[in-house]
N, C-alpha and C positions, 0 to 999 in steps of 0.2 A: 275245596271250601267255599260254598257262593262268600259275596260281598257283599249281601244282608248278614248271613252269617257271621262276615268277619265284625262286622259293627257290632251285633250281637255279641260275641265272645267277646271281645274285646267288652265292652260297655260293663258286663258282669262282671269282668275280674279289674276292671276298675272301680266299679262301685257307683259307676252314670245310672243313675232311674230313670234318664223317659228319653227319649230323642229328642222330644227337646232341648234341654245338659247334654246332649251328644252331639246337636248340629250347633249351639253355640261353640261348645268346645272347638270343631274339624271351622270353626267362620266358614259351612258351610248353609244355605235356605233349611229349615224345617221342612220349608215342603218340598223340597230334595232329595235329605234321608227318608221322608212318607212314602215320595212316592217309587222309592228304589222300591219299597216293601212289597206296595200295590201296584204298579205295573211294570218292573224289571229296569234294571240298570245298562241297557246295551249300549242305551243314545248316551250314554249319562259322557259330562264334557270334561277335555283332557283335562281344563281349571280345577273340575269337582275332583276329579281323581287325583290330582295332585295337592290338594287341599290334605284328603285323605289321610294316604299317605304319608303326609309329614307328622299330622294329629297323631295316628297310628302308630309312627313310626318302623312304617314296611317302605318296603320300596313299590314301585311301581309295577312292574310284575304280581309283585305278594297280593297286591290289592285289584288289581287288572283280570289275572289268570284267573280260572274258577277250578283247574288243579288242583291249586300252589296253598298245603291246608300249612296254618298259620298256629301255635300256641302263644298267647301273650306273658303267659302263667315266664315263659323266659324274656320273653320280648319286650315288653315293657312297664312303665308304673308309672300312671298320674296323679300330680295331686292337684285333687280337682277343684279345691279352691284358686291356686293361682293356676291352670288349668298348665301344669306344666309336665313335661315328661318326663321322669328319672328315670334312671337303672340306678343297680345297686351302688352303684358308688358312684354318684353323681350329690355334691353337696352343695347348697343353696345355702352365700349370705347377703349381709348389709353391709357392704359396702360403704366409704366417708363418699355422706354427699349424696345417703340414703338408697343408694343405685344397687341392683342383686345381681351377683355376681354370681353364674355357677361356671363349676371346676369338678372335672371328669376325674377321680379317685385314680392312677395307673395300678391294677393289679397286684403289682407288689409291695405298693405304698398300704395298702387294705386296710394292714393290720397295723400299722401306727399310729392311722385317721382313727381307725377305733378305739387307740387305746387313748387318743387326745378327747375325743371327743365324748369318754368314759369317766376321764379326769374329770373334764367343765362341767360334766353331770351333774360331780358326788359335789361340786364348787357353788350349787344353788342354791 
């Protein structure tokens, strides 16, 4: 799977509407993303690939190797409003002083967490 196909699939799965929005999310210049599609990415800088791997929650091998396919439906979910990568077991809360707290719930605790969220949503 080509890097450009990975970017396109990531955008589609995560409802990122255009390359400009993706470039802001990934902290990579729009012109760099556009040039990947227009001219190719054979000479992409390591720094750019590292930013893409972080943004797309992939390994460097998954980003750089066209022989590796990626299924983003399983791999990652993005909150496009806050530009945060979320997994099915991620909780983001506002702590004391307004600071965001991101916590990964262990799979064995997910049922309990879902029950708690259900109870909390009933109280609204």
